[in-house]
LUMFI-781940 format. One record per residue: x, y, z of N, C-alpha, C, O in turn; residue in one letter. Coordinates in steps of 0.2 Angstrom, whole numbers, padded with zeros to 4 digits, always signed. Layout:
// residues N
XYZXYZXYZXYZA ...
***
This chain:
// residues 78
+0060+0008-0016+0056+0002-0014+0057-0003-0020+0057-0001-0026M +0058-0009-0018+0058-0015-0023+0052-0019-0023+0048-0019-0019Q +0051-0022-0029+0046-0027-0030+0046-0032-0024+0051-0035-0023V +0040-0034-0021+0040-0038-0016+0040-0035-0009+0039-0039-0004G +0042-0029-0008+0042-0025-0002+0035-0025+0001+0031-0023-0003D +0034-0025+0008+0028-0024+0011+0028-0017+0013+0033-0014+0015L +0022-0014+0011+0021-0006+0013+0015-0005+0016+0010-0009+0017V +0014+0001+0019+0008+0004+0022+0008+0011+0020+0013+0014+0017M +0002+0014+0021+0001+0021+0019+0005+0025+0024+0005+0024+0030L +0008+0030+0021+0012+0035+0026+0006+0040+0029+0001+0040+0027S +0008+0044+0033+0003+0049+0036+0001+0054+0030-0005+0055+0030S +0005+0055+0026+0003+0060+0020-0002+0056+0016-0007+0059+0013A -0001+0049+0015-0005+0045+0011-0012+0044+0014-0017+0044+0011G -0012+0044+0021-0018+0043+0024-0023+0049+0024-0029+0049+0024R -0020+0055+0023-0023+0061+0023-0027+0062+0017-0032+0066+0016K -0025+0059+0011-0028+0060+0005-0035+0057+0005-0035+0051+0006L -0040+0060+0003-0046+0057+0002-0047+0052-0003-0052+0048-0002Q -0043+0052-0008-0043+0047-0013-0041+0040-0011-0042+0035-0015M -0038+0040-0005-0035+0033-0002-0040+0031+0003-0037+0026+0007N -0045+0033+0004-0050+0032+0010-0052+0024+0010-0052+0022+0016G -0053+0021+0004-0054+0014+0004-0048+0010+0007-0050+0005+0010D -0042+0012+0006-0036+0008+0008-0036+0009+0016-0034+0005+0020I -0037+0016+0018-0037+0017+0025-0042+0013+0029-0040+0010+0034V -0048+0012+0026-0053+0009+0030-0052+0001+0030-0054-0003+0035K -0050-0002+0024-0050-0009+0023-0044-0013+0023-0044-0019+0024G -0038-0009+0021-0032-0013+0020-0027-0012+0026-0028-0007+0030A -0023-0017+0027-0019-0017+0033-0012-0016+0030-0008-0013+0033S -0010-0019+0024-0003-0018+0021-0004-0020+0014-0009-0022+0011Y +0001-0018+0010+0002-0019+0003+0008-0022+0001+0013-0022+0005G +0008-0025-0005+0015-0027-0008+0016-0024-0014+0012-0023-0019M +0022-0021-0015+0024-0018-0021+0025-0023-0027+0028-0029-0026V +0021-0022-0032+0021-0027-0038+0024-0025-0044+0025-0028-0049V +0026-0018-0044+0029-0015-0050+0030-0008-0049+0028-0005-0044G +0033-0005-0054+0034+0002-0055+0032+0005-0062+0033+0001-0067K +0029+0011-0062+0027+0013-0069+0034+0015-0073+0039+0017-0070E +0033+0013-0079+0039+0014-0083+0040+0022-0085+0046+0024-0086R +0035+0025-0086+0035+0032-0088+0037+0037-0082+0040+0042-0083H +0035+0035-0076+0036+0039-0070+0039+0035-0064+0035+0031-0061N +0045+0035-0063+0048+0031-0057+0045+0032-0050+0047+0028-0046I +0042+0038-0050+0039+0040-0043+0033+0036-0042+0030+0036-0036K +0030+0033-0047+0023+0029-0046+0025+0022-0045+0028+0019-0049V +0022+0019-0040+0023+0012-0038+0016+0009-0038+0011+0011-0035I +0016+0003-0041+0010-0002-0041+0010-0006-0035+0015-0009-0033N +0004-0006-0031+0004-0009-0025-0003-0013-0025-0008-0011-0027V -0002-0020-0023-0008-0024-0022-0009-0024-0014-0005-0025-0010R -0016-0022-0012-0017-0021-0005-0021-0027-0002-0025-0031-0006W -0019-0029+0004-0022-0034+0008-0025-0032+0014-0024-0027+0017F -0030-0036+0016-0034-0035+0023-0029-0038+0028-0024-0042+0027K -0031-0037+0034-0027-0040+0040-0027-0047+0040-0021-0050+0042K -0032-0051+0038-0031-0058+0038-0027-0061+0032-0027-0067+0031D -0025-0057+0027-0021-0059+0022-0024-0060+0015-0021-0061+0010G -0031-0059+0015-0035-0059+0009-0034-0052+0005-0033-0047+0008T -0035-0053-0002-0034-0047-0006-0040-0042-0004-0046-0044-0003L -0038-0036-0004-0043-0030-0002-0048-0030-0008-0054-0030-0007L -0046-0030-0014-0050-0031-0020-0047-0036-0025-0041-0034-0028Y -0050-0041-0026-0047-0046-0030-0048-0045-0038-0046-0048-0042N -0053-0041-0039-0055-0039-0046-0052-0033-0049-0052-0032-0055W -0048-0029-0045-0045-0023-0047-0038-0024-0049-0035-0029-0046K -0036-0020-0053-0028-0020-0054-0025-0017-0048-0028-0013-0044E -0018-0018-0048-0015-0015-0042-0016-0007-0042-0016-0004-0048P -0016-0004-0036-0016+0003-0036-0010+0007-0037-0004+0004-0035R -0010+0012-0041-0004+0016-0042-0004+0022-0037-0008+0026-0036N +0002+0022-0033+0003+0027-0028+0010+0030-0029+0014+0027-0031L +0010+0037-0027+0017+0040-0027+0021+0038-0021+0018+0035-0016Y +0027+0038-0022+0032+0035-0017+0031+0039-0010+0031+0035-0005R +0029+0045-0010+0028+0049-0004+0021+0047+0000+0021+0049+0006W +0017+0043-0003+0011+0041+0000+0012+0034+0004+0008+0032+0007E +0018+0031+0003+0020+0025+0006+0025+0025+0011+0030+0029+0010L +0025+0020+0015+0031+0019+0019+0032+0011+0020+0027+0008+0019K +0038+0009+0022+0039+0002+0023+0035-0001+0029+0034+0003+0034K +0032-0007+0028+0028-0010+0033+0032-0012+0039+0037-0015+0039F +0029-0010+0045+0032-0012+0051+0027-0015+0055+0022-0012+0057K +0028-0021+0057+0023-0025+0061+0023-0021+0068+0028-0020+0072K +0017-0020+0070+0015-0017+0077+0017-0022+0082+0014-0028+0082K +0020-0021+0087+0022-0025+0093+0017-0024+0098+0016-0018+0100M +0014-0029+0101+0009-0028+0107+0013-0028+0113+0017-0033+0114N +0013-0023+0117+0016-0023+0124+0012-0027+0129+0006-0025+0130K +0014-0032+0132+0011-0036+0137+0013-0034+0144+0010-0037+0149S 
***
């Protein structure tokens, strides 16, 4: 994943209890960096469905790569 990619929690990431606040409040995230010491850790800034920041006072969340998947917009079938 590259900086600027839109992401969402994977099913494995949703199952973790430490990500409960993201599951309840966030719709998608944006990759804003990677840890220098551990390339498997990705810095993500989370957003609500309306585009506002989930937490504007917090630093980006650090998540492992397996906790994330690329964002796919849900298509409404009419």
